[in-house]
Each structure stands twice: as structure tokens, then as C-alpha cells.
RODO-2510 file (C-alpha; in nm, 4 decimals, decimal comma):
residues 118
     n   res          X          Y          Z
     1     x     7,9447    -1,1774    -3,7075
     2     x     7,6535    -1,1170    -3,4998
     3     x     7,5814    -0,7415    -3,5693
     4     x     7,6529    -0,9020    -3,9127
     5     x     7,3987    -1,1328    -3,9216
     6     x     7,1765    -0,8770    -3,7479
     7     x     7,2021    -0,6778    -4,0415
     8     x     7,1170    -0,9678    -4,3307
     9     x     6,8262    -1,0432    -4,1090
    10     x     6,7012    -0,6130    -4,1275
    11     x     6,7738    -0,6333    -4,4696
    12     x     6,5536    -0,9323    -4,5772
    13     x     6,3082    -0,7829    -4,3222
    14     x     6,3277    -0,4156    -4,5059
    15     x     6,2298    -0,6128    -4,8671
    16     x     6,0160    -0,8380    -4,7174
    17     x     5,7836    -0,5847    -4,6411
    18     x     5,8913    -0,3570    -4,9570
    19     x     5,7623    -0,6402    -5,1409
    20     x     5,4632    -0,6473    -4,9922
    21     x     5,3457    -0,2689    -5,0268
    22     x     5,4714    -0,3173    -5,3827
    23     x     5,1638    -0,6278    -5,3800
    24     x     4,9684    -0,3817    -5,2252
    25     x     5,0011    -0,1042    -5,4367
    26     x     4,9427    -0,3383    -5,6929
    27     x     4,6606    -0,4763    -5,5954
    28     x     4,5137    -0,1434    -5,5651
    29     x     4,6152    -0,0197    -5,9119
    30     x     4,4628    -0,2953    -6,0679
    31     x     4,1917    -0,2220    -5,8422
    32     x     4,1309     0,1227    -5,9039
    33     x     4,1751     0,0405    -6,3540
    34     x     3,9272    -0,1864    -6,3135
    35     x     3,6530     0,0699    -6,1668
    36     x     3,8000     0,3111    -6,4229
    37     x     3,7225     0,1039    -6,6959
    38     x     3,3356    -0,0296    -6,5441
    39     x     3,3012     0,3866    -6,5049
    40     x     3,3898     0,4650    -6,8916
    41     x     3,1611     0,1319    -7,0125
    42     x     2,8699     0,3246    -6,7591
    43     x     2,9751     0,7007    -6,9420
    44     x     2,8770     0,5346    -7,2210
    45     x     2,5924     0,3002    -7,1429
    46     x     2,4354     0,6886    -7,0393
    47     x     2,5232     0,8594    -7,2974
    48     x     2,3657     0,6229    -7,5710
    49     x     2,1008     0,6089    -7,3446
    50     x     2,0613     0,9865    -7,3864
    51     x     2,0720     1,0001    -7,7390
    52     x     1,7910     0,6967    -7,7732
    53     x     1,5504     0,9082    -7,5182
    54     x     1,6240     1,1701    -7,6981
    55     x     1,5703     0,9915    -8,0488
    56     x     1,2352     0,8370    -7,9181
    57     x     1,0832     1,1873    -7,8090
    58     x     1,1023     1,3096    -8,1329
    59     x     0,9188     0,9581    -8,2326
    60     x     0,6361     1,0047    -7,9686
    61     x     0,6140     1,3695    -8,1234
    62     x     0,5511     1,2883    -8,4838
    63     x     0,3274     1,0113    -8,3361
    64     x     0,1089     1,1738    -8,1629
    65     x     0,1027     1,4357    -8,4848
    66     x    -0,0284     1,1549    -8,6502
    67     x    -0,2494     1,0373    -8,4310
    68     x    -0,3761     1,3584    -8,4138
    69     x    -0,4038     1,4022    -8,7915
    70     x    -0,5768     0,9964    -8,8038
    71     x    -0,8121     1,1739    -8,5845
    72     x    -0,9839     1,3426    -8,8609
    73     x    -1,1859     1,2334    -9,1988
    74     x    -0,9591     1,4530    -9,4297
    75     x    -0,6541     1,2813    -9,2612
    76     x    -0,8013     0,9313    -9,2677
    77     x    -0,8923     0,9707    -9,6245
    78     x    -0,4655     1,1338    -9,6773
    79     x    -0,3685     0,8134    -9,4825
    80     x    -0,5816     0,5600    -9,7088
    81     x    -0,4878     0,7526   -10,0594
    82     x    -0,0998     0,7282    -9,9517
    83     x    -0,1390     0,3919    -9,8299
    84     x    -0,3137     0,2431   -10,1529
    85     x    -0,3966     0,3289   -10,5304
    86     x    -0,7802     0,4416   -10,4412
    87     x    -1,0287     0,6676   -10,5886
    88     x    -1,3728     0,8397   -10,4615
    89     x    -1,6449     0,7613   -10,7186
    90     x    -1,5855     0,9949   -11,0759
    91     x    -1,2285     1,0018   -10,9811
    92     x    -0,8935     0,8508   -11,1487
    93     x    -0,5814     0,6555   -11,0433
    94     x    -0,3346     0,8211   -11,2220
    95     x     0,0047     0,6723   -11,1553
    96     x     0,3277     0,8445   -11,2913
    97     x     0,6191     0,6718   -11,3274
    98     x     0,9742     0,8853   -11,4329
    99     x     1,1173     0,7298   -11,7520
   100     x     1,4749     0,6003   -11,7277
   101     x     1,6996     0,7938   -11,9638
   102     x     1,8630     0,5103   -12,2023
   103     x     2,2192     0,4168   -12,1904
   104     x     2,3750     0,5237   -12,5294
   105     x     2,6042     0,2080   -12,6332
   106     x     2,9076     0,2530   -12,8446
   107     x     3,0565    -0,0616   -13,0166
   108     x     3,4056    -0,0557   -13,0283
   109     x     3,5542    -0,3156   -13,2764
   110     x     3,7601    -0,5418   -13,1547
   111     x     4,0799    -0,6012   -13,3613
   112     x     4,2770    -0,9491   -13,2395
   113     x     4,6556    -0,9886   -13,3380
   114     x     4,7205    -1,1238   -13,6453
   115     x     4,8273    -1,4881   -13,4688
   116     x     4,5137    -1,4882   -13,3569
   117     x     4,3505    -1,4696   -13,6797
   118     x     4,3895    -1,8436   -13,7841
***
């Protein structure tokens, strides 16, 4: 009987050790999963930041071209003419408006059933 008690105590201690190891493994796996999610978020943020930086560089090139263009008298005149409806002396402003095609309406006669006539 003494050996049975020792065996039972040994089984309980092994079970407690096993439960402790499972708990530690669970905590480690949860921490690893959280780190993985944070890494994925950081990678997505890095990708979107790189795309945004690229679009800002493209915009910078366009704006630099506009600035260079606006440093000349012809560029200033072109911008004024594009943004405002103005003309120099002796010139006339012509606004061209495209005519919208007229919709052809077809009239279909409405027929009522005989019981709705009265």
C-alpha cells in the first residue's frame, strides 16, 4: 500500500509538471502569435508608407515642373488663361460648349383594362 501511495503521488506530480509545461507552452505560443500580428501590421504600414512616399515624390516632381514653368512670363500667362476667362487687348474670349444630344422620347399609348374604364 505504501508503494501504491508513492506511485499515486508520482503520477500526480508528473501530471502537475505536464500541466505546468502545457501552460508555459500556451503562454509562449500566445506571445509568439501577438508578435506575429504586430509584425504583419508593421509590414503593412511599411508598405503603405513606401507607396505614399513614392506618390509624394511624383507629386514633388510635378510641382517642381510647375514652379519652373511659373518662373517664366509665358508660364504665368498660360496659368492665368487656364484658370480665368481673360484675354489681352484686341483678343476675344470664346467659350465652346458641346451640345448635348437630344433624347428621343417615344410615346407609348397607355391601355387600361376594360374594368378600369368606368
